[in-house]
N, C-alpha and C positions, 0 to 999 in steps of 0.2 A: 485292550478294550477299555479298561478302567481309566488309563491315562487319557485316552481319547475323549471319554465322557467328561473328565475333569477339564480338559482343554476347551471343549465346547461350552461347558458351564462358565468358565472364566471369560472366554471370548464373548459370549452372549452378554454377560454382565458389563464388561468393559466397553464393548461396542455400543450398547444402549446408552451407557453413561456418556460416552464421547459424543454421540449424536445429539443427545439432549443438551449437553453443555455447548456444543458448537452452534446448534440452532438458537439456543437462548442468548448467548453472547453476541452472535451475529445479528439477531433481531434487535437487541437493545442498541447496539452501535449503529445499525442501519437506520433505526428510527431517529436517533439524534442527528444523523447526517441528513436524513430526509427533511427534518424540520428546517434546516438551513436553506433548502431549496423551495420552500413555500412561496418565495418571491416569484417563481415561475408562473404561478397561478394568479397571485394577488397583484404583482407589479408588471409582469410581462404578458399577461393575457393568454397563457397557454392552457391546454386541456389537462384534465387529470391523467389521461393516458400518457401525455408527454412527461408529466411530472413523475409518474412511476417508472417510465422508461429511463429517464435521466438518473434517478436514484438507484434503480436496479443494476445499471451498468457499473456501479461501484462495488457490487457484491463480490465479484471474483477477487478483488484486492483484499476485501475483508476476510473472505474465507481462507485465502492463502496465509494471511497473518494470524488468524485466530486458531486454525487447525492445530498447530503444534502445542499451543497453550491448552486447548480442549483435550488433546490426547494426554498431556501431562496431568491435568486435573482428573481425567477419567482413570488413569493408572493409579494415582494416589487414592482416589475414592474406592476403587476395586480392591486394592491391597489392604487398605485400612478396614474395609468391611469384612474381608476374608479373615483378617487378624482379629477383629472385634468379635466375630462369631466363632472364634477358635478353629476355623477351618484350616488356616495355615499350620497351626500346631498339629492337627490331625494328619495333614498331608506330610509334614516333616517326620512325624512319628511313624508313618507307614512306609518310610524309606524313599520318599520323593525328594530329591535334592532341590534346594531353592532355585538354582539356575535352570532346572528343568521346567519350572513354571513360567519361564519367559516365552515359551513357544506361542501361546495364544496372543500375548502382547506383541510379539514380533509380527504375527500375521496382521494384526490391527495396525501396527506401525507402518508396514509395507503399504497397506491401503492408504494410510494418511499421507505418506511421502509421495505416492503416485498422484494423489489428489493435489497436494501442494505443488508438485512439479508441473502438472498439467495446467493448473491455474496460473502459476507464475510464468511459465514458458510460452503458453499458447493463449489461454482464455483472457488473462488480464490485459496484455497489450492490445488484443483485439477489442476488448471492452473500452479501453481508454481511447482508442482510435475512433470507435463508433461514437463515443461520447463527444469527442472533439467535433466530428462531422455534424452531430445532432445539435450541438450548441451553435454551430455556424448557421444552421437552418433556423433555429430559434431567433438568433440575432437578426437574420435577414427579415423574418416575419415581424419582429419587433420594430425594426427600422421602418418597414413599409406600411404596417397596419396599426401599430400600437402607439408609437410616439405621436403626440399631438402637436399641432402647429404652434410654433413659438416657444416650445418647451426646450430647456437644456436638460438632457437625460444622460446618465452614465451608462454606457454600453458595457464597459469592463473597467477593471481597476486602472484608472489613469486615462480613460478614453471618454470624451464628452461629445455628444452629437446634438445638432440643432438644425431645423429647417424652418424657413419663413412661412411657406404655405404649400398646399398640395393641389396639383392640377392633373386630374385623371390619375394615371399611375406614376406621374412624375413628381419629384420633390423639388421645390424651387427655393433658392437662397440657402444653400447648404453650408454649414460650418461644422467642422469636426476638429477637435484638439486631442492629440495623442501625446500624453506625458508618461507613458510606461517606462521609457528610458529617460531618466532625469537629466542625463548628460546631453541628450539630443532631442528635445521636444519638437513636435511638428504640428503645423496647423494647415488643414485642408479647407479651401474656400472654393465653391463652385456655383455657377448660376443655376444649374439644374442637375438632376441625377435620378436614376431609377435602379431598383434591384432586379437582377437577372440571374439565371442559373445556367451554368455551362460545365459539362464534364463532371457533374455531381457536386460542383462547388457553387456557392452564392457570391455574387459580386455586386458592388455598388458602382455603377457606371456614372462617373462624373463628367460633366461637359463644361468647357470654358471656365477655367479656374486657375488657381495657383496653389503651390505647396511651399510653405515657409518652414525651413528647418534652421534651428539655432544650435550651434555647437558651443556648449558652456566652457570647454577647456580653452578655446581660442576667442571666445566672444564674437564669433563670426556668424552671420545670418545669410542663408542662401534662399533665393526666391526663384521657383521654377514655374513657368507658365505652361499650360497644356490646353489642347482642344478637347481631348478625350483621355480619361484616365480610369483604368479598371482597378478598383480597390477590392481585393479579396477579403471578405469578411471573416474567413478562417484565420487570416493573419492577425486579427484583433484578439484572438483567444490564446495566443501563445507566441512562440518564436517565429520570426519571419525574416525574410530578406527582401529588401525593397528594390524597386526599380523606378527610375524616373524617366520622364519624357512622354511624348505623345504615344498613346496606345499602350503604355507599359503598365504594370500593376505589381502588386505584392504577391510573391510566390509563397505558398504554404510550405513550411518546413516542420515536419512532425518532430515532437520531442522524443528523446530516447525511450521513455516509458510507453510511447504510442507506436513504436516500431516493433516489427516482429523480431523474434530471437534470431531467425535466420538472417534478417537484414543487419542486425548488430554483429553477427559473426562474420558477415561478408561486407562490412562497411567500407565504402570508398574513402580512402585516406585523403583524397583531393577535394572532398566536399568542404565548402567554406564553413558551414555551421559545425561540422565535425572538428575542423581544425581549431575552432574557438572553444568548443565544449567537449573535447576528447575525454576529459576526466569523467563527465557525466555519462557518456556512452560506456566507458569502462566499468564504472560503478554499477550501472543498471544491468549490464550483461552478467557480471559475476554475482550480483545479488540474486538474479533469477536462477543461475546455475547452482548456487550454494543453498537455496531455500529448502530443497528436499532433505538436507542433512539434519535440519533442526528438529523435526518430529522424532527422528531416531535418537538424537542426543537427549531430548527432554524425557522421552519414555524411559530410557536407560537410567537417567538420574533418579526418576521416581522409583524404579524397581530396585536400584542400588541401595536406597535408604530404607525402603519398606518391604523388600522382598523376603526377608527373614521374619519369622514369628517373634513378636515382642509381647512380653507379659505385663508391662506397665504402661499406663496411659501417658505418663510423663515421657517415657522413651519414645513413644509414637509421635507425640507433639513436637519434641525436639527434632526428630528425624524429618517431619514434614516441614518445619521451619527452615531446616538446613537445605532441604530440596528447593524450597521456594527462593531462598537466597541465591543458590547456585544458578537456577534457571533465570532469575532476574538479572544476575551478573552477566550471564552469557548473552541474554537478549540485549541488554544495554551495550555490552561490548560489541555485539554484531552491528548494532545501529551506529556506534561510534566508528567502527571499521568501514562501514558503508559510506559514511560521511567523509572520512579521511581518504578513502580510495578515490574520491573526486580529485583530490590534489596530489596524491602519492600512489604510484603503481604498487609500491611495497605493501601498502595497507590492504590490497586485494587479498593477499595471502591470509590475512587474519580472518576473512570471511569463511575460509575453509578450515583454518587451523583451530578456531574456537570450537566448532561443533565436533571436529575429529578428535581433538584432545579430550573433550568431554566424553565422547563415546568410548575412547580407550580407557580412561580412568574409571568410568562406570562399569565397563566390562570387567576390569581388574577387581573392582569392589565386589561384583556379583560372584566372581569365581574364587577370589581369595579374601573375602570380607572378614573372616575370623582373624586374619593376621593384620589387615590394614585398618580395620574399624577402630581399634583402641587408639591408634596414632591419630586418626582423623577426629576422633572425639576430643582428644586433647587440643587439637588445632582449632576446632570450631567452638569449644566451650567458652572462651572469652567473648565471642560474638553473641552467643546465645543468652548470656546472663542479662544484658540490657533488654533484649527482646522479650525474654520471659518476664522481666520486671514490668515492662510496658504492657504486656498482655494481662498480667495480674491486676494492674491499676485500671485497665479498661473494663475488666470484669467487675471490679468493685464499683466502678462508676455506673 
């Protein structure tokens, strides 16, 4: 009963700290990202509701990325507070082994890993897909109702749109330049066009015009005439495959991050876009599957360095600095492995090896810390000297 009370006490303290840190960090980063979308209201004439919807759809990605860090900081805070109040010393003196205190943190870590897994595997790709569809609707509304006659307006990075005048719901004298692919820029010219919706997608129906495509590598230019051409506005927000000729249009191809995990697991190897970007599909899938391992690794690192009672403030500060260095190195290494896995299948292994090795080493430190800690102290001591010097200079300043 006494141990259960201690577990509840620690779990309550750590969970509250994790929630406060997660909400605080997420809110700060979300506000900075939301400020970049103010152009939806000021430049594209959208409502506040659309503005908040667009910015809130990015929250799952923020939560998935921040949760491991919030758990790590909450574990450090809780253990440091228990040690500062001499509660760890009392617990150890009463016969409670340091590794026994991991139980409340393990419960919290399981919850955090489930949250990260749910966000990464299910919610985040659904949010990106919904964001893609919403941006398409915003662009269609922007083209039909916001762009003024005679103006040249950037719809997206590398896409410029212009029309001469508006007649009813039809746009006359349409010009659109697409330079997203610098090796094959395209120019669309049409006598008239209008925006329509079909199957949940928004199209710009062009009539009586031409498509001019230039291939930089061969200095060749092709001109295609059409009577009707359906330009899918979704294709202007990302990757697309084009179709030419009468009645043809651009087909939306969702990016790997916008596809469900099940779709990535059962990817059709004959898909043209997959054959070009197979590395991005591989990196995205394994980045999602490995994400739940990082909360476990980060919590164990924090507990390994602060799980035992320390009597000096200097010792606690050095341990916290070492933990931050380790977690930072693992996080940077994971990002580098994710980037490298786009090019090399062997780098995918690092996405799993980095957290698993960190977990194994941390568990070894928790169970056999008295034997391993002196050796690790000698290993990290050269790294801590310049950090301690920098910290001292900052305090004096």
